[in-house]
C-alpha positions as CSV (number, residue, x, y, z in Angstrom):
1,R,123.9,-115.5,28.4
2,E,126.7,-116.0,26.0
3,L,127.0,-112.3,25.4
4,H,127.3,-111.8,29.2
5,A,130.0,-114.4,29.5
6,R,132.0,-112.7,26.9
7,Y,131.5,-109.4,28.6
8,E,132.8,-110.9,32.0
9,I,135.8,-112.5,30.0
10,N,136.7,-109.1,28.4
11,L,136.3,-107.4,32.0
12,E,138.8,-110.1,33.4
13,N,141.1,-109.7,30.5
14,Y,141.3,-105.8,30.8
15,S,142.0,-106.1,34.5
16,K,144.6,-108.8,34.0
17,T,146.4,-106.5,31.4
18,I,146.3,-103.4,33.4
19,N,147.5,-105.4,36.4
20,V,150.5,-106.7,34.4
21,E,151.4,-103.4,33.1
22,G,151.2,-101.6,36.6
23,Q,153.3,-104.4,38.2
24,L,155.9,-103.9,35.2
25,M,155.8,-100.2,36.0
26,V,156.6,-100.8,39.6
27,L,159.4,-103.2,38.9
28,M,161.1,-100.8,36.3
29,A,160.7,-97.9,38.6
30,N,162.5,-99.8,41.3
31,R,164.9,-101.5,39.6
32,Y,166.0,-99.0,36.9
33,I,164.7,-95.6,37.2
34,L,164.9,-94.9,40.9
35,P,168.6,-96.1,41.4
36,A,169.5,-94.0,38.3
37,G,167.8,-91.0,39.8
38,L,169.5,-91.6,43.4
39,E,172.9,-91.9,41.6
40,Y,172.3,-88.6,39.7
41,Q,171.1,-87.0,43.0
42,M,174.4,-88.3,44.6
43,N,176.4,-86.8,42.0
44,V,174.7,-83.4,42.2
45,G,175.0,-83.3,45.9
46,Q,178.6,-84.2,45.8
47,S,179.2,-81.3,43.3
48,V,177.4,-79.0,45.3
49,A,179.3,-79.9,48.4
50,A,182.7,-79.6,46.7
51,A,181.6,-76.3,45.3
52,K,180.8,-75.3,49.0
53,A,183.9,-76.8,50.4
54,G,186.0,-74.8,47.9
55,G,184.8,-71.5,49.0
56,V,182.3,-70.9,46.0
57,P,178.9,-72.1,47.0
58,S,176.8,-72.8,43.6
59,K,173.3,-71.4,44.0
60,E,172.1,-72.7,40.7
61,G,173.7,-76.2,41.8
62,V,171.7,-76.1,45.1
63,K,168.6,-75.3,42.9
64,H,169.2,-78.1,40.7
65,L,169.8,-80.6,43.6
66,A,166.6,-79.4,45.2
67,K,164.7,-80.2,41.8
68,V,166.5,-83.5,41.5
69,V,165.8,-84.5,45.1
70,G,161.9,-83.5,44.6
71,L,161.8,-85.5,41.5
72,V,163.1,-88.5,43.0
73,D,161.1,-88.2,46.2
74,R,157.8,-87.7,44.2
75,F,158.8,-90.7,41.9
76,R,159.3,-92.9,44.8
77,Q,156.1,-91.8,46.3
78,K,154.1,-92.4,43.0
79,T,155.8,-95.8,42.7
80,E,154.8,-96.9,46.3
81,A,151.2,-95.6,45.7
82,L,150.9,-97.5,42.7
83,A,152.2,-100.7,44.3
84,R,149.8,-100.3,47.3
85,A,146.8,-99.9,44.9
86,L,147.8,-102.9,42.7
87,D,147.2,-105.0,45.9
88,H,143.3,-105.2,45.1
89,A,140.8,-107.9,44.5
90,D,137.2,-107.9,44.0
91,S,134.7,-110.9,43.4
92,S,132.9,-108.8,40.7
93,A,134.7,-108.5,37.3
94,E,133.0,-105.2,36.7
95,K,133.9,-103.7,40.0
96,H,137.5,-104.9,39.6
97,A,137.7,-103.4,36.1
98,K,136.1,-100.2,37.2
99,Y,138.8,-100.2,40.0
100,M,141.4,-100.7,37.5
101,R,140.1,-97.8,35.2
102,D,139.5,-95.3,38.0
103,T,142.4,-96.0,40.4
104,I,145.1,-97.9,38.9
105,V,145.3,-96.3,35.3
106,P,145.6,-92.6,37.0
107,A,148.3,-93.9,39.3
108,M,150.1,-95.2,36.4
109,V,149.8,-91.9,34.4
110,A,150.9,-90.2,37.6
111,L,154.2,-92.2,37.9
112,R,154.7,-92.0,34.2
113,E,154.7,-88.1,34.2
114,I,157.2,-88.0,37.0
115,G,159.4,-90.6,35.3
116,D,159.3,-88.6,32.1
117,Q,160.6,-85.7,34.0
118,L,163.4,-87.7,35.4
119,E,164.4,-89.0,31.9
120,V,164.9,-85.4,30.8
121,V,167.0,-84.6,34.0
122,I,169.1,-87.7,34.3
123,P,172.2,-87.6,32.1
124,H,172.2,-90.4,29.2
125,A,175.3,-91.9,30.7
126,I,173.4,-92.7,34.0
127,Y,169.9,-93.3,32.5
128,P,169.6,-97.2,32.1
129,L,166.6,-97.2,29.7
130,P,166.1,-96.0,26.1
131,T,164.8,-92.6,26.0
132,Y,161.8,-91.6,24.0
133,R,164.1,-89.8,21.6
134,E,166.2,-92.9,21.1
135,M,163.2,-95.0,20.3
136,L,161.8,-92.6,17.9
137,F,165.2,-91.8,16.2
138,V,167.2,-94.6,16.4
139,K,170.9,-94.0,16.4
């Protein structure tokens, strides 16, 4: 009986921890990374438009803009998917923990993958968070 109670507590702690981490990811995505991505997207778009207006359209600029727009769109979609998935409850601690493992953790990984790609594309002057490189090799 005591073992089962500890098991339930561990499952509940696991679910709460994953929920907090997921909520934090959504917050950071919406508050920091998405605005930086949109700002960079605007900068690239203005650059492409200026080149076109100047009579020298930039094929590579258009390709880069398409890449940035695609990343920003996918990032927003993954953020919304995670936010929706986090709105879950279950009376069974075991079922809820399995949901966290099978649904929330993969959604977090998917968001992280796109966020990592944006981190590499967005210039340092715009990106609001420390990059992995900065965290590993402190300047």
